[in-house]
N, C-alpha and C positions, 0 to 999 in steps of 0.2 A: 142836388136839382128836386125842385118839387113835380113828379110825375102823380099820373092817375091811382098808382097803388100805392103812393106817399114819398118821402123822398130818399135818395139816391145821390149816396157820397162817389165820386166819381173822378176820374185822372182822365185827359185828353191830352197826347202827344202826338207827333209826329203829322205828316202829310199826307195826302193821296189815300186810298180807294180804303175802307174805317173796316176796323178785326173789332170784336166787341171780345175782349181778354177777360173771361171769366176766372176767376180765383180759387184755389183748391180752400182746405180749411186749415188753422192759423194764421190764414192774413189777410190779405185786402186788396184793396183799391196798388196798392205798392207790387205786391205780390203776381199781378195782374200784370204793370208792367211790367217785372221782373222777369215773365212768362213770355213777352212779347215782344221784347228787346230788338231781337232777331228780324223781326219783319218791322220794327221800327225801324231799322236803321237801312231795309233792302227798301222803303217807299212807301208802306203804309201806315194807315194812321190808328193809333192802339187807344180807342175807349175801353175802360178798364173801370169798374163801378164795385165796390163794394158790395159783397153780397147782403142781404138780410141779415141783423147781427152780427156784422162783421164791422168797424172801425164806427164809421159816422152812419152807417146805415141802418134803419129802428129795425128789431124785429116784426115792430108790427105791420114793417113793407112786403112782407110774403114769411108767410110760418113756413110753407110747407112748399114741392121743389114745385108744386104744381102752381103757385099763386109765384114763386121767384122764377120762372121762364115769363109771367104775364108779367115781371114788375121788370125784368128785360127786355121787354117789348112794349113799356110802357116809357122805357129810358129813351130807347129808339124814338119816340111819336115826341117826349118834349125835344130831344133831339133831333128832328125833322131827317133821321134817315127811313130810305123807308126798306133799302137790305142791304144786308151783312152779312162776312163772313167771322164765325163763333167759333172761337178756340177754349174749349171749356177742359180745365186743369182739375184731375186727382178732384177730391170733394167737391168741383164746381160743375161735374162731369153730369148728376140730376138736374139742375138748371138747365145745363145745356141741351139735353132730348128734352129738356118740357118744351126750352125757347120753339124749338123746332120741330116737336111735334105737334106744338097748339100755334104754332105760327109760321107753318112752310112755309109763302110766301115770301117772312121779313129774313131766311137765314139762305143764302146763296151756298153757301158751306160751313162743313161742321167737323170740326176739329176738335178730337177727344186723344187726351193726354194721360193718359193711366185713369181715364175715369170712372168714377164707384159705377153703377147700373148694379148690385146685389139688393135689395132692398132689407132690410130689417140685422138681425144678428150674423155671425158668421158662420153658415153652417157647419155642424160637429167633427166631417170625417177636415172641410177647409179647415177649420179652427185646430185640429189637431198637429198637421202639418205645417203652421203658419204662427202658432199660439206655444213659445216652449215655456 
């Protein structure tokens, strides 16, 4: 879909209150649908975009997390959605945080599942604990 931020590939499944399912690393709209399937079967509409640089959404649509949050808001504009629940998983966490922080009036609830929130390399103490 064409948006003010650039093209965004997405899937739209189900009926009911909309949920934006922001996928993690190594996925796209397909991973977003899988992550939110439990919501779809319980009456929610799932909108699952491919984040910039994944599948059919070019990286030029949002090279930074801030730009990715803005791109998600641009997708909502293009779809005519004023407010939405956001489910952000793993590597999709930063885009979800930015969307909620920069466009708070658009996000009714933010749910993070193992959302990445530490910028840059893993701190030394954590690296020794988690990297063998």
